[in-house]
Every structure is written in C-alpha cells, then in structure tokens.
C-alpha positions, -999 to +999 in steps of 0.1 A: +620+665-633+622+680-599+598+659-579+598+679-546+566+698-554+548+665-561+560+651-528+550+682-508+516+682-525+511+645-517+520+650-480+495+679-477+468+660-495+474+629-474+469+649-442+436+662-454+425+627-466+433+611-433+405+632-417+381+629-446+349+610-436+351+573-446+317+576-462+330+603-486+360+581-495+337+552-503+314+574-524+344+586-545+356+550-550+321+539-561+320+567-586+355+558-598+344+522-605+315+534-626+336+559-645+363+533-652+337+510-669+324+539-689+359+549-701+369+514-711+374+524-748+398+552-738+418+529-715+421+502-742+432+528-767+460+540-745+469+505-735+472+494-771+499+521-776+520+504-749+513+469-763+526+478-797+560+486-783+564+452-766+570+418-782+541+395-776+564+367-766+578+388-737+565+374-704+557+410-694+532+413-723+504+395-704+510+417-674+508+448-695+477+437-714+443+451-705+410+440-721+374+447-713+371+417-690+401+427-670+390+463-666+356+452-655+372+429-630+392+458-617+361+479-613+345+450-594+375+448-571+371+486-564+335+479-554+346+450-532+371+473-514+343+498-509+322+471-491+350+462-467+352+476-431+370+509-426+406+500-415+414+534-399+403+542-364+401+506-351+409+503-314+436+476-314+442+477-276+427+494-246+437+495-210+426+516-180+456+521-157+453+521-119+459+559-120+430+564-143+449+569-175+430+555-205+455+540-230+444+530-265+463+518-296+444+530-326+450+523-363+460+552-385+471+557-421+508+557-430+505+590-448+521+589-482+530+556-499+553+554-528+549+525-553+576+515-578+563+490-603+567+475-638+544+466-666+511+463-647+487+491-653+461+473-631+484+481-602+477+518-607+440+513-598+446+486-571+471+508-553+450+540-555+419+522-543+435+506-513+455+537-504+425+560-507+402+538-487+428+536-459+434+573-459+468+573-476+481+595-504+501+576-531+530+585-554+532+561-583+564+554-603+554+531-631+577+518-659+581+533-694+564+502-709+531+511-694+533+549-695+503+555-717+481+532-698+491+546-664+486+582-676+452+574-689+441+557-656+456+585-634+439+611-655+405+594-649+412+591-611+421+628-609+391+639-629+368+620-604+387+635-574+383+670-588+346+665-594+342+653-558+362+681-543+391+660-532+427+673-535+442+656-566+475+654-549+464+622-532+475+604-563+506+614-585+523+596-613+560+603-618+578+602-651+593+567-658+629+578-653+658+567-630+662+602-617+626+603-605+629+570-588+661+581-570+643+612-558+614+591-545+637+568-526+654+597-508+623+617-499+621+607-463+606+640-452+575+634-474+572+597-482+565+573-453+568+539-470+579+525-504+565+493-519+583+480-550+564+456-573+583+439-601+612+416-608+640+405-585+664+431-598+640+460-592+632+449-557+668+444-547+677+478-562+650+496-542+659+477-510+696+485-513+692+522-523+661+535-506+664+558-476+626+554-471+614+523-453+606+495-478+582+466-477+594+440-502+569+423-525+594+397-537+597+374-566+574+344-565+594+312-569+566+287-561+568+250-555+542+222-553+553+190-536+534+159-547+538+137-517+539+099-516+504+101-501+491+125-528+459+120-547+467+120-584+433+133-595+437+163-572+473+166-583+465+167-620+441+196-618+460+216-591+493+214-609+478+225-642+459+254-626+489+266-606+511+265-637+489+276-665+460+297-652+481+328-657+518+322-662+530+358-658+520+363-622+540+358-591+519+329-576+523+307-607+540+273-602+577+271-611+588+238-597+569+205-592+586+183-566+576+147-566+583+119-542+603+091-559+576+065-549+551+084-571+572+088-603+549+063-621+521+090-618+543+119-630+531+117-666+495+116-655+496+145-632+514+166-658+491+156-686+471+187-687+503+208-687+513+190-719+480+201-735+490+237-727+525+233-742+543+236-709+580+230-713+593+207-685+629+208-673+632+174-656+659+158-635+672+124-646+647+103-626+618+124-638+631+124-674+631+086-674+594+084-664+583+112-688+601+100-720+576+086-744+547+099-723+552+137-724+557+155-758+594+152-766+597+187-780+585+200-746+608+178-725+643+191-716+669+181-691+672+202-659+704+221-652+716+242-623+695+272-636+662+252-636+657+255-599+652+288-581+640+304-613+607+324-616+598+314-652+568+337-657+561+316-688+549+282-699+579+265-683+583+244-652+610+224-634+605+189-620+626+177-591+625+141-577+631+137-540+638+107-518+618+118-488+595+145-473+626+160-456+643+164-490+613+182-504+614+206-475+652+211-480+647+219-517+620+244-510+641+260-482+670+263-506+653+276-537+620+292-525+614+329-522+591+326-492+561+334-513+537+305-518+544+268-513+520+238-515+518+201-507+495+176-523+489+148-497+462+128-480+483+123-449+471+148-422+503+144-402+524+151-433+504+182-441+506+196-406+544+190-406+546+209-440+527+238-425+551+240-396+583+235-415+578+256-446+588+293-441+566+311-466+540+339-466+513+314-479+514+276-473+488+254-490+476+218-488+457+203-517+451+236-534+466+258-562+490+285-553+470+307-577+449+317-547+476+339-533+458+370-542+442+398-522+408+395-537+409+357-533+418+361-496+387+384-491+408+415-490+391+432-519+424+438-537+461+439-529+489+463-530+514+435-533+525+401-518+550+407-490+576+381-486+592+396-456+582+392-419+581+427-404+548+445-404+531+427-433+533+393-448+515+378-478+487+397-496+487+433-484+452+447-481+436+476-462+448+466-427+484+463-439+483+499-452+478+512-417+501+516-387+490+527-353+495+554-326+489+554-289+461+576-275+464+585-238+435+602-221+441+617-187+425+640-161+454+657-145+476+627-138+513+634-133+542+608-128+559+608-094 
C-alpha cells in the first residue's frame, strides 16, 4: 500500500484539529466513550476472531484479550482524560524584556504522531484519546495479530468523528505489513514523532531504522529488592501483586532481589506466588532456603538467562545479594530503567535507593504495578518512556505536547 495519501491527510487533519476548540474535542471523546460501551458486542466479536488465531499459552494472548470489563474500563479512562485540564495553550514561561518585548513559551501539539504497536487493541483507544485531547492526529500501525480488533475500534472512532463533523484523517490505521511500517518511519515531512510499543526487538528495530524522531517505550525488566530492613508482611503482598496481578504487562515483577540476612523469610514472602503457580528461577543460596518450602515442580535453578529477562508470564528470578550496594549493582546491570522497588523500613536506605537507582519510576514499599498512566492520575497513557529526553515514565497529555516561543512587540528592532 502507498501510505503517502494517508500521511498527507493526517497532516492536514492535524492542523485543523490543533485549532479546534477544546470543548468540542472533549464532547467528541465523551460521545466516543458512550458509543464504545454501546458497541461492546461488536468489539468482542472482532476480538474473538483475533484470539482464535493465537495460542492461549502465548504471553501475548492476555494483551490481545478484550472482555466487557476491560472495554468498560477503557471507556472510563476516556472519560477520565476528558476531565483533565487542557494541555495545549499553557504558558510555560513569560518574561517582559527591558525593551518591551513580551516573550512567552506556550505548549502546542506535536502535529502527527505515529504509533507502532503489537497485540494490544486497547492501545488503539488510549492513543487516539490522548492524541485527540492534546490536538494531535495519529497514524496507527498495529500488528497482524490484532487486526480485526483494531479495525473495529478505528471504524467506531471514525464513525463518531464523522457524525461530529471532525476530519476522520485525525486517526488512521495502516495495514499490518513491514512495507507500511518502513514508509511510516521515513515520512519525516508528515510525521512529527513515532512511539513504538512492544517487545525489545520491535523497539530496537524502530530506533535503528526510523528517520522520524522516536520516543522509546522500552521493555520493562522490573526488580523488587527486599532489604535487610524489609517488613515481611508488606513484602509478601507487594511481591505477589507485582508479579501476578497481570503478568503480561511491562510493569510486572521479573526479579526479586533479597538481602542474604533475610533468606529465612524468602519462602514466606513468596508464599502467595506459589499459590499462583509462579515458577521461580533461584540462585544457589535462594534455592537452599526454598527447597522443601516452595513447590518443587515450580522451583528451578537460575542460569545466565534468568536475569535481565522480561518474562511476561508466571515466572520470576530470585537473586541473593550480600549488601545494599550489590542490589544496586544488579539492578544497574540488568534493569531496563523502567520501574524498580525497594521494600525497607530504613528511611536512609530508601532515600539512598531513590538517589542511586536510574529508572523512570522508583518505588519504596509499593508494587511496581502502579507504573501506569491512569494510576498516576494522567487519565491514560500512550506508553512508558524509558529514555530521558523530553518524556520519562508514563506519557500522558502533557508529554504529547511540545512548545513554541511567542514574541509580542510594538515596533522594536535590534541595534
């Protein structure tokens, strides 16, 4: 497919959208939330077509799955976004110069945002909602595994747009082919920003081949360090939630790090994980303390591939460390700068963890499952950025704006 007409249409539609009244954009999104709930049977029907093509044991299956509860939550997220302040037109800086020039830095939309993603049809609605609210057009490049779900959702969005007199070019869905992705990554004249969402291979491919600026939403290799001063009751529920709440998401726990002085509590703090049939890959010291206390069929020796792995399933590595410094070293070596946590009752130790851990989200005594735009009060998210330029962590409305300088004069010239 020649995607150039789609890109041109998106650029034109984006320019019009950027000057559309914010109240109108909110009204459209509110209507979309209502229509999405009304069309739940249609969405589930199309989603089922995709699900039948994927093995239920595939970690991507849970990401692909939509049910009535998830769709209603998405609709609720849309309404949450509607309730948030308008991110465009904010005066970020203002200064009146001695010569009378009034200089302001004002937030504006990027223009057209390209999203390349896999398996997750909920991303289609999250992306459109955030882009539309912030005045951006979006070009979506989903995977073949979710093609029916994505087509159904985009058709609903475009129907609502048409009914409300909005150019449907503000949202486009490209065919799930490599050629279309290559065209998107080269369309610098029309696409202002690309955000890839998916596995490590996809993100690296986009970063290495895109001629359009990229914000990485990297793989989530997440650790929780149970410190020598950790509370085992807190640890038990936090570790279980971080690992098992939803194993296929990027904020799920992949590696539990435990101080050697607390190995006697290891079986206790992983007890709820055993009930959820979590496979543990344990190092020698951890294995010694888990044998006979953790189900033998779920206990395996760790190897070099156990650390630095995003499991996306009911699997977890356990690493024993001699000290706090060694825990930091392990996270620094194997982490992906996504979400890292410490369980400790020592305030000094917690503060040191906050300062030394280089990640987008750093927690104390809480589950990494909270790394989510909605949980951060952002309404929804377009992704979790693991880089440092422009955006970091959950990307909500403000992260989908850039800025320009507005200079007001009254005849001033420079000598």
